[in-house]
N, CA, C and O atoms as a Tinker XYZ file with bonds, in Angstrom:
   348  protein
     1  N    123.548000   89.280000  104.062000    73     2
     2  CA   122.110000   89.206000  103.843000    64     1     3
     3  C    121.397000   89.454000  105.166000    63     2     4     5
     4  O    121.724000   88.829000  106.175000    81     3
     5  N    120.449000   90.339000  105.167000    73     3     6
     6  CA   119.759000   90.637000  106.414000    64     5     7
     7  C    118.527000   89.751000  106.549000    63     6     8     9
     8  O    117.908000   89.358000  105.560000    81     7
     9  N    118.190000   89.450000  107.796000    73     7    10
    10  CA   116.965000   88.691000  108.039000    64     9    11
    11  C    115.970000   89.625000  108.707000    63    10    12    13
    12  O    116.334000   90.416000  109.578000    81    11
    13  N    114.720000   89.529000  108.296000    73    11    14
    14  CA   113.690000   90.409000  108.820000    64    13    15
    15  C    112.544000   89.588000  109.392000    63    14    16    17
    16  O    112.034000   88.662000  108.762000    81    15
    17  N    112.164000   89.957000  110.593000    73    15    18
    18  CA   111.023000   89.330000  111.261000    64    17    19
    19  C    110.026000   90.439000  111.584000    63    18    20    21
    20  O    110.406000   91.512000  112.052000    81    19
    21  N    108.757000   90.170000  111.331000    73    19    22
    22  CA   107.706000   91.146000  111.599000    64    21    23
    23  C    106.700000   90.510000  112.549000    63    22    24    25
    24  O    106.205000   89.409000  112.308000    81    23
    25  N    106.408000   91.222000  113.634000    73    23    26
    26  CA   105.389000   90.776000  114.582000    64    25    27
    27  C    104.255000   91.786000  114.563000    63    26    28    29
    28  O    104.475000   92.991000  114.688000    81    27
    29  N    103.029000   91.273000  114.403000    73    27    30
    30  CA   101.848000   92.146000  114.361000    64    29    31
    31  C    100.944000   91.769000  115.533000    63    30    32    33
    32  O    100.586000   90.603000  115.704000    81    31
    33  N    100.584000   92.755000  116.325000    73    31    34
    34  CA    99.698000   92.556000  117.472000    64    33    35
    35  C     98.361000   93.218000  117.174000    63    34    36    37
    36  O     98.306000   94.390000  116.801000    81    35
    37  N     97.278000   92.453000  117.342000    73    35    38
    38  CA    95.947000   92.926000  117.010000    64    37    39
    39  C     94.939000   92.503000  118.075000    63    38    40    41
    40  O     95.266000   91.794000  119.026000    81    39
    41  N     93.712000   92.959000  117.883000    73    39    42
    42  CA    92.575000   92.493000  118.684000    64    41    43
    43  C     91.381000   92.394000  117.738000    63    42    44    45
    44  O     91.172000   93.264000  116.893000    81    43
    45  N     90.622000   91.348000  117.886000    73    43    46
    46  CA    89.494000   91.098000  116.981000    64    45    47
    47  C     88.470000   92.233000  116.992000    63    46    48    49
    48  O     87.858000   92.516000  115.962000    81    47
    49  N     88.278000   92.878000  118.126000    73    47    50
    50  CA    87.260000   93.917000  118.272000    64    49    51
    51  C     87.719000   95.284000  117.754000    63    50    52    53
    52  O     86.918000   96.214000  117.668000    81    51
    53  N     88.989000   95.407000  117.412000    73    51    54
    54  CA    89.574000   96.706000  117.063000    64    53    55
    55  C     89.345000   97.069000  115.596000    63    54    56    57
    56  O     89.837000   96.386000  114.698000    81    55
    57  N     88.594000   98.149000  115.361000    73    55    58
    58  CA    88.382000   98.627000  113.994000    64    57    59
    59  C     89.686000   99.047000  113.313000    63    58    60    61
    60  O     89.871000   98.734000  112.137000    81    59
    61  N     90.606000   99.751000  114.008000    73    59    62
    62  CA    91.883000  100.067000  113.364000    64    61    63
    63  C     92.659000   98.809000  112.944000    63    62    64    65
    64  O     93.334000   98.814000  111.915000    81    63
    65  N     92.564000   97.741000  113.733000    73    63    66
    66  CA    93.234000   96.486000  113.357000    64    65    67
    67  C     92.636000   95.926000  112.078000    63    66    68    69
    68  O     93.360000   95.436000  111.211000    81    67
    69  N     91.321000   95.998000  111.961000    73    67    70
    70  CA    90.651000   95.513000  110.753000    64    69    71
    71  C     91.073000   96.349000  109.546000    63    70    72    73
    72  O     91.317000   95.813000  108.466000    81    71
    73  N     91.155000   97.647000  109.736000    73    71    74
    74  CA    91.580000   98.548000  108.658000    64    73    75
    75  C     93.025000   98.253000  108.242000    63    74    76    77
    76  O     93.344000   98.244000  107.054000    81    75
    77  N     93.880000   98.016000  109.213000    73    75    78
    78  CA    95.301000   97.803000  108.961000    64    77    79
    79  C     95.587000   96.456000  108.304000    63    78    80    81
    80  O     96.588000   96.322000  107.600000    81    79
    81  N     94.743000   95.470000  108.514000    73    79    82
    82  CA    94.989000   94.129000  107.997000    64    81    83
    83  C     95.213000   94.131000  106.482000    63    82    84    85
    84  O     96.135000   93.474000  105.997000    81    83
    85  N     94.391000   94.853000  105.738000    73    83    86
    86  CA    94.555000   94.857000  104.277000    64    85    87
    87  C     95.861000   95.535000  103.861000    63    86    88    89
    88  O     96.526000   95.079000  102.931000    81    87
    89  N     96.226000   96.605000  104.536000    73    87    90
    90  CA    97.494000   97.294000  104.246000    64    89    91
    91  C     98.657000   96.361000  104.551000    63    90    92    93
    92  O     99.549000   96.163000  103.725000    81    91
    93  N     98.632000   95.791000  105.753000    73    91    94
    94  CA    99.701000   94.907000  106.207000    64    93    95
    95  C     99.871000   93.722000  105.249000    63    94    96    97
    96  O    100.986000   93.414000  104.828000    81    95
    97  N     98.771000   93.068000  104.913000    73    95    98
    98  CA    98.815000   91.895000  104.049000    64    97    99
    99  C     99.378000   92.243000  102.678000    63    98   100   101
   100  O    100.208000   91.510000  102.140000    81    99
   101  N     98.932000   93.351000  102.117000    73    99   102
   102  CA    99.409000   93.771000  100.797000    64   101   103
   103  C    100.910000   94.045000  100.808000    63   102   104   105
   104  O    101.645000   93.527000   99.967000    81   103
   105  N    101.359000   94.853000  101.754000    73   103   106
   106  CA   102.766000   95.259000  101.771000    64   105   107
   107  C    103.678000   94.083000  102.116000    63   106   108   109
   108  O    104.698000   93.881000  101.458000    81   107
   109  N    103.326000   93.313000  103.131000    73   107   110
   110  CA   104.163000   92.180000  103.523000    64   109   111
   111  C    104.278000   91.168000  102.373000    63   110   112   113
   112  O    105.317000   90.531000  102.203000    81   111
   113  N    103.214000   91.029000  101.598000    73   111   114
   114  CA   103.231000   90.123000  100.460000    64   113   115
   115  C    104.208000   90.518000   99.367000    63   114   116   117
   116  O    104.561000   89.696000   98.522000    81   115
   117  N    104.641000   91.758000   99.376000    73   115   118
   118  CA   105.590000   92.247000   98.368000    64   117   119
   119  C    107.027000   91.870000   98.686000    63   118   120   121
   120  O    107.904000   92.007000   97.833000    81   119
   121  N    107.283000   91.397000   99.901000    73   119   122
   122  CA   108.641000   91.119000  100.344000    64   121   123
   123  C    108.857000   89.620000  100.499000    63   122   124   125
   124  O    108.019000   88.909000  101.055000    81   123
   125  N    109.982000   89.160000  100.005000    73   123   126
   126  CA   110.369000   87.754000  100.151000    64   125   127
   127  C    111.217000   87.611000  101.413000    63   126   128   129
   128  O    111.794000   88.581000  101.902000    81   127
   129  N    111.278000   86.432000  101.909000    73   127   130
   130  CA   112.154000   86.101000  103.039000    64   129   131
   131  C    111.825000   86.857000  104.322000    63   130   132   133
   132  O    112.721000   87.151000  105.113000    81   131
   133  N    110.563000   87.170000  104.532000    73   131   134
   134  CA   110.133000   87.747000  105.806000    64   133   135
   135  C    109.579000   86.640000  106.677000    63   134   136   137
   136  O    108.919000   85.722000  106.190000    81   135
   137  N    109.847000   86.730000  107.949000    73   135   138
   138  CA   109.174000   85.875000  108.912000    64   137   139
   139  C    108.098000   86.734000  109.544000    63   138   140   141
   140  O    108.402000   87.786000  110.108000    81   139
   141  N    106.845000   86.307000  109.461000    73   139   142
   142  CA   105.724000   87.096000  109.969000    64   141   143
   143  C    105.024000   86.308000  111.068000    63   142   144   145
   144  O    104.676000   85.140000  110.890000    81   143
   145  N    104.825000   86.967000  112.204000    73   143   146
   146  CA   104.072000   86.389000  113.314000    64   145   147
   147  C    102.951000   87.358000  113.672000    63   146   148   149
   148  O    103.175000   88.564000  113.778000    81   147
   149  N    101.750000   86.828000  113.858000    73   147   150
   150  CA   100.604000   87.657000  114.236000    64   149   151
   151  C    100.035000   87.141000  115.546000    63   150   152   153
   152  O     99.908000   85.934000  115.753000    81   151
   153  N     99.692000   88.074000  116.430000    73   151   154
   154  CA    99.161000   87.715000  117.743000    64   153   155
   155  C     97.921000   88.541000  118.051000    63   154   156   157
   156  O     97.917000   89.761000  117.887000    81   155
   157  N     96.877000   87.867000  118.495000    73   155   158
   158  CA    95.691000   88.534000  119.024000    64   157   159
   159  C     95.952000   88.711000  120.517000    63   158   160   161
   160  O     96.210000   87.736000  121.223000    81   159
   161  N     95.886000   89.940000  120.993000    73   159   162
   162  CA    96.258000   90.217000  122.386000    64   161   163
   163  C     95.275000   89.645000  123.402000    63   162   164   165
   164  O     95.489000   89.757000  124.609000    81   163
   165  N     94.202000   89.033000  122.915000    73   163   166
   166  CA    93.234000   88.459000  123.846000    64   165   167
   167  C     93.299000   86.940000  123.911000    63   166   168   169
   168  O     92.500000   86.321000  124.613000    81   167
   169  N     94.235000   86.327000  123.192000    73   167   170
   170  CA    94.438000   84.886000  123.315000    64   169   171
   171  C     95.558000   84.652000  124.322000    63   170   172   173
   172  O     96.333000   85.563000  124.614000    81   171
   173  N     95.643000   83.454000  124.844000    73   171   174
   174  CA    96.663000   83.167000  125.858000    64   173   175
   175  C     98.065000   83.505000  125.375000    63   174   176   177
   176  O     98.814000   84.196000  126.065000    81   175
   177  N     98.417000   83.022000  124.200000    73   175   178
   178  CA    99.742000   83.290000  123.654000    64   177   179
   179  C     99.916000   84.779000  123.358000    63   178   180   181
   180  O    100.977000   85.345000  123.623000    81   179
   181  N     98.886000   85.411000  122.814000    73   179   182
   182  CA    98.951000   86.832000  122.485000    64   181   183
   183  C     99.117000   87.715000  123.705000    63   182   184   185
   184  O     99.850000   88.703000  123.661000    81   183
   185  N     98.442000   87.371000  124.799000    73   183   186
   186  CA    98.575000   88.134000  126.046000    64   185   187
   187  C    100.012000   88.057000  126.538000    63   186   188   189
   188  O    100.600000   89.066000  126.930000    81   187
   189  N    100.566000   86.865000  126.515000    73   187   190
   190  CA   101.942000   86.667000  126.977000    64   189   191
   191  C    102.938000   87.425000  126.103000    63   190   192   193
   192  O    103.828000   88.104000  126.617000    81   191
   193  N    102.788000   87.310000  124.784000    73   191   194
   194  CA   103.707000   87.996000  123.867000    64   193   195
   195  C    103.564000   89.511000  123.998000    63   194   196   197
   196  O    104.568000   90.224000  124.006000    81   195
   197  N    102.348000   90.005000  124.100000    73   195   198
   198  CA   102.131000   91.448000  124.250000    64   197   199
   199  C    102.783000   91.946000  125.524000    63   198   200   201
   200  O    103.386000   93.019000  125.539000    81   199
   201  N    102.667000   91.183000  126.581000    73   199   202
   202  CA   103.296000   91.554000  127.853000    64   201   203
   203  C    104.816000   91.560000  127.713000    63   202   204   205
   204  O    105.487000   92.480000  128.182000    81   203
   205  N    105.349000   90.531000  127.068000    73   203   206
   206  CA   106.807000   90.436000  126.881000    64   205   207
   207  C    107.367000   91.639000  126.127000    63   206   208   209
   208  O    108.478000   92.087000  126.409000    81   207
   209  N    106.602000   92.162000  125.168000    73   207   210
   210  CA   107.075000   93.266000  124.336000    64   209   211
   211  C    106.523000   94.627000  124.766000    63   210   212   213
   212  O    106.768000   95.632000  124.100000    81   211
   213  N    105.786000   94.664000  125.866000    73   211   214
   214  CA   105.283000   95.934000  126.384000    64   213   215
   215  C    104.255000   96.598000  125.493000    63   214   216   217
   216  O    104.198000   97.826000  125.430000    81   215
   217  N    103.438000   95.811000  124.801000    73   215   218
   218  CA   102.436000   96.359000  123.891000    64   217   219
   219  C    101.340000   97.038000  124.697000    63   218   220   221
   220  O    100.750000   96.427000  125.588000    81   219
   221  N    101.066000   98.296000  124.388000    73   219   222
   222  CA   100.057000   99.082000  125.098000    64   221   223
   223  C     98.822000   99.363000  124.253000    63   222   224   225
   224  O     97.765000   99.687000  124.794000    81   223
   225  N     98.940000   99.245000  122.944000    73   223   226
   226  CA    97.816000   99.536000  122.054000    64   225   227
   227  C     97.910000   98.711000  120.786000    63   226   228   229
   228  O     98.980000   98.218000  120.428000    81   227
   229  N     96.788000   98.566000  120.114000    73   227   230
   230  CA    96.765000   97.809000  118.862000    64   229   231
   231  C     96.122000   98.648000  117.768000    63   230   232   233
   232  O     95.261000   99.480000  118.054000    81   231
   233  N     96.520000   98.446000  116.546000    73   231   234
   234  CA    97.539000   97.510000  116.116000    64   233   235
   235  C     98.947000   98.027000  116.419000    63   234   236   237
   236  O     99.201000   99.231000  116.401000    81   235
   237  N     99.844000   97.100000  116.694000    73   235   238
   238  CA   101.257000   97.410000  116.854000    64   237   239
   239  C    102.042000   96.455000  115.971000    63   238   240   241
   240  O    101.772000   95.255000  115.937000    81   239
   241  N    103.002000   96.996000  115.268000    73   239   242
   242  CA   103.874000   96.205000  114.404000    64   241   243
   243  C    105.310000   96.416000  114.870000    63   242   244   245
   244  O    105.765000   97.548000  115.030000    81   243
   245  N    106.016000   95.306000  115.085000    73   243   246
   246  CA   107.434000   95.378000  115.436000    64   245   247
   247  C    108.215000   94.744000  114.298000    63   246   248   249
   248  O    107.928000   93.622000  113.879000    81   247
   249  N    109.208000   95.476000  113.802000    73   247   250
   250  CA   110.034000   95.003000  112.697000    64   249   251
   251  C    111.454000   94.803000  113.218000    63   250   252   253
   252  O    112.109000   95.750000  113.656000    81   251
   253  N    111.913000   93.570000  113.164000    73   251   254
   254  CA   113.259000   93.208000  113.601000    64   253   255
   255  C    114.122000   92.992000  112.371000    63   254   256   257
   256  O    113.790000   92.193000  111.495000    81   255
   257  N    115.235000   93.712000  112.315000    73   255   258
   258  CA   116.206000   93.530000  111.231000    64   257   259
   259  C    117.571000   93.387000  111.873000    63   258   260   261
   260  O    118.078000   94.303000  112.521000    81   259
   261  N    118.152000   92.216000  111.675000    73   259   262
   262  CA   119.439000   91.903000  112.270000    64   261   263
   263  C    119.381000   92.187000  113.767000    63   262   264   265
   264  O    118.617000   91.528000  114.472000    81   263
   265  N    120.147000   93.127000  114.273000    73   263   266
   266  CA   120.178000   93.395000  115.714000    64   265   267
   267  C    119.376000   94.628000  116.103000    63   266   268   269
   268  O    119.481000   95.091000  117.239000    81   267
   269  N    118.584000   95.168000  115.198000    73   267   270
   270  CA   117.805000   96.368000  115.475000    64   269   271
   271  C    116.324000   96.090000  115.289000    63   270   272   273
   272  O    115.933000   95.128000  114.628000    81   271
   273  N    115.507000   96.954000  115.888000    73   271   274
   274  CA   114.067000   96.813000  115.702000    64   273   275
   275  C    113.408000   98.178000  115.732000    63   274   276   277
   276  O    113.947000   99.140000  116.280000    81   275
   277  N    112.219000   98.241000  115.124000    73   275   278
   278  CA   111.411000   99.458000  115.186000    64   277   279
   279  C    109.992000   99.058000  115.539000    63   278   280   281
   280  O    109.532000   97.973000  115.184000    81   279
   281  N    109.309000   99.940000  116.239000    73   279   282
   282  CA   107.938000   99.692000  116.674000    64   281   283
   283  C    107.033000  100.728000  116.028000    63   282   284   285
   284  O    107.288000  101.930000  116.104000    81   283
   285  N    105.985000  100.252000  115.398000    73   283   286
   286  CA   104.996000  101.118000  114.755000    64   285   287
   287  C    103.657000  100.865000  115.443000    63   286   288   289
   288  O    103.165000   99.736000  115.449000    81   287
   289  N    103.072000  101.902000  116.015000    73   287   290
   290  CA   101.784000  101.768000  116.705000    64   289   291
   291  C    100.714000  102.452000  115.876000    63   290   292   293
   292  O    100.912000  103.559000  115.377000    81   291
   293  N     99.581000  101.785000  115.734000    73   291   294
   294  CA    98.473000  102.333000  114.975000    64   293   295
   295  C     98.478000  101.824000  113.546000    63   294   296   297
   296  O     99.252000  100.938000  113.184000    81   295
   297  N     97.607000  102.398000  112.751000    73   295   298
   298  CA    97.506000  102.030000  111.343000    64   297   299
   299  C     98.659000  102.705000  110.606000    63   298   300   301
   300  O     98.682000  103.926000  110.449000    81   299
   301  N     99.602000  101.902000  110.164000    73   299   302
   302  CA   100.781000  102.425000  109.476000    64   301   303
   303  C    100.425000  102.588000  108.000000    63   302   304   305
   304  O     99.981000  101.635000  107.360000    81   303
   305  N    100.617000  103.786000  107.459000    73   303   306
   306  CA   100.341000  103.985000  106.037000    64   305   307
   307  C    101.181000  103.027000  105.174000    63   306   308   309
   308  O    102.307000  102.670000  105.524000    81   307
   309  N    100.612000  102.635000  104.070000    73   307   310
   310  CA   101.249000  101.670000  103.174000    64   309   311
   311  C    102.688000  102.066000  102.830000    63   310   312   313
   312  O    103.594000  101.237000  102.925000    81   311
   313  N    102.903000  103.306000  102.438000    73   311   314
   314  CA   104.241000  103.757000  102.047000    64   313   315
   315  C    105.220000  103.694000  103.218000    63   314   316   317
   316  O    106.384000  103.338000  103.034000    81   315
   317  N    104.757000  104.035000  104.411000    73   315   318
   318  CA   105.629000  104.007000  105.594000    64   317   319
   319  C    106.005000  102.574000  105.958000    63   318   320   321
   320  O    107.154000  102.316000  106.314000    81   319
   321  N    105.072000  101.648000  105.878000    73   319   322
   322  CA   105.363000  100.261000  106.177000    64   321   323
   323  C    106.339000   99.690000  105.149000    63   322   324   325
   324  O    107.287000   98.989000  105.503000    81   323
   325  N    106.102000   99.996000  103.888000    73   323   326
   326  CA   106.991000   99.537000  102.829000    64   325   327
   327  C    108.407000  100.072000  103.062000    63   326   328   329
   328  O    109.381000   99.331000  102.925000    81   327
   329  N    108.520000  101.337000  103.410000    73   327   330
   330  CA   109.826000  101.943000  103.660000    64   329   331
   331  C    110.519000  101.286000  104.850000    63   330   332   333
   332  O    111.719000  101.017000  104.796000    81   331
   333  N    109.774000  101.028000  105.919000    73   331   334
   334  CA   110.353000  100.395000  107.113000    64   333   335
   335  C    110.873000   98.994000  106.793000    63   334   336   337
   336  O    111.910000   98.588000  107.316000    81   335
   337  N    110.174000   98.261000  105.951000    73   335   338
   338  CA   110.609000   96.915000  105.587000    64   337   339
   339  C    111.737000   96.938000  104.578000    63   338   340   341
   340  O    112.544000   96.009000  104.529000    81   339
   341  N    111.807000   97.981000  103.773000    73   339   342
   342  CA   112.786000   98.083000  102.709000    64   341   343
   343  C    114.130000   98.615000  103.181000    63   342   344   345
   344  O    115.147000   98.353000  102.539000    81   343
   345  N    114.165000   99.344000  104.270000    73   343   346
   346  CA   115.422000   99.946000  104.770000    64   345   347
   347  C    116.497000   98.919000  104.977000    63   346   348
   348  O    117.605000   99.260000  105.391000    81   347
């Protein structure tokens, strides 16, 4: 059984982040057993996490599956996000 963790990095002022939120929420809600973490890059914890993961732009989504991960930058289309989580 694989375990999947999803980290989403956003900023409150970012229009693409606002656009992506509805896509992200819809698709992630379709999957059971996901661990989801969201970080605003302008909060103390978010700044630290963004630095740790080398985040350069928002929105950024990192999907961890077992020992592998993929990074998606920008507004990820619904079908692409679903496929990345389903693989």
